[in-house]
C-alpha positions in Angstrom: 2.8 -14.1 -1.9 2.5 -17.0 0.4 -0.7 -18.4 1.8 -0.9 -20.5 4.9 -4.2 -22.2 5.9 -4.8 -23.5 9.4 -7.9 -25.6 10.0 -8.8 -27.5 13.2 -11.3 -28.0 16.0 -11.3 -25.8 19.1 -8.2 -26.5 21.3 -6.1 -28.1 18.6 -3.4 -25.4 18.5 -4.5 -23.2 15.6 -3.4 -19.9 17.3 -0.1 -21.4 18.3 0.5 -22.6 14.7 -0.4 -19.2 13.3 2.0 -17.5 15.7 4.8 -19.9 14.7 4.1 -19.1 11.0 4.3 -15.3 11.8 7.6 -15.9 13.7 9.0 -17.6 10.5 7.8 -14.8 8.3 9.3 -12.1 10.6 12.6 -13.9 10.6 12.5 -13.6 6.8 12.2 -9.8 7.2 8.5 -9.7 6.3 6.9 -6.6 7.8 4.1 -7.5 10.3 1.8 -5.0 8.4 2.2 -7.1 5.2 0.7 -10.2 6.9 -3.0 -10.5 6.8 -4.6 -13.0 9.2 -8.3 -13.9 8.8 -10.7 -16.1 10.7 -14.4 -16.7 10.7 -15.1 -15.7 14.3 -14.7 -12.4 16.1 -13.6 -14.3 19.2 -10.7 -15.9 17.4 -9.8 -12.6 15.7 -9.6 -10.9 19.1 -7.6 -13.7 20.6 -5.1 -13.6 17.7 -4.8 -9.8 17.8 -4.1 -9.9 21.5 -1.5 -12.7 21.2 0.3 -10.8 18.4 0.1 -7.4 20.1 1.6 -8.9 23.4 4.2 -11.1 21.7 5.6 -8.4 19.4 4.8 -5.4 21.6 2.5 -3.8 19.1 -0.5 -1.5 19.6 -3.7 -3.6 19.4 -5.3 -0.8 17.2 -2.4 -1.0 14.7 -3.3 -4.6 13.8 -5.9 -3.6 11.2 -4.8 -6.6 9.1 -6.1 -9.2 11.7 -9.8 -9.9 11.8 -12.7 -11.8 10.4 -13.0 -12.0 6.7 -16.0 -9.7 6.7 -14.4 -7.3 9.2 -11.3 -6.9 7.1 -13.4 -6.2 4.0 -15.6 -3.7 5.9 -12.5 -1.9 7.3 -11.0 -1.7 3.9 -14.1 0.1 2.6 -14.3 2.4 5.6 -10.7 3.5 6.0 -9.4 7.0 5.4 -7.5 6.2 2.2 -5.5 9.4 2.2 -4.3 9.0 5.8 -3.2 5.4 5.2 -1.6 5.9 1.8 0.6 8.7 3.2 1.4 7.1 6.5 5.2 6.4 6.7 4.6 3.7 9.3 2.9 1.5 6.6 5.1 -0.5 4.3 5.7 0.7 0.8 3.5 -2.2 -0.5 0.5 -1.2 1.7 0.9 2.5 0.8 1.1 1.6 -3.0 -2.1 -0.5 -2.6 -3.9 2.4 -1.0 -2.7 4.8 -3.6 -4.1 2.5 -6.3 -7.4 2.2 -4.5 -7.6 6.0 -4.1 -6.9 6.4 -7.9 -9.5 3.8 -8.8 -12.1 5.3 -6.4 -11.6 8.8 -7.9 -12.4 7.4 -11.4 -15.8 5.9 -10.4 
C-alpha cells in the first residue's frame, strides 16, 4: 500500500497534484476503486470527485472512495455490505474487505 500526502494553501495546485498521482497509479494498472482520496472539506471532496469523474469518464456516484475523512467513515458504516461484497464491478480486494467486514459484523 502506498500513501501520498498533499498539503498546501488554497490555489497551490493540490487537486492537480492529486490527479497526477492518480494518473501514475492508473498507468501502473491500479484500479480506480482501490484508490481512496480523503480531504478535510466537503468542497474539496466534491471538486476532486468532479475532476476525477470527468477526467476518467466515471459516474460521480461510483466514486464512494473520494470524500472527507468523516464522510468516508460514515459511508463505510452505512453501506449495504452484501450488495458491495457481491458486486462484480468492485475489485477483488474491495469485495474481500467487505466480506471480512460482513463476517466480523455477524459475530458481534
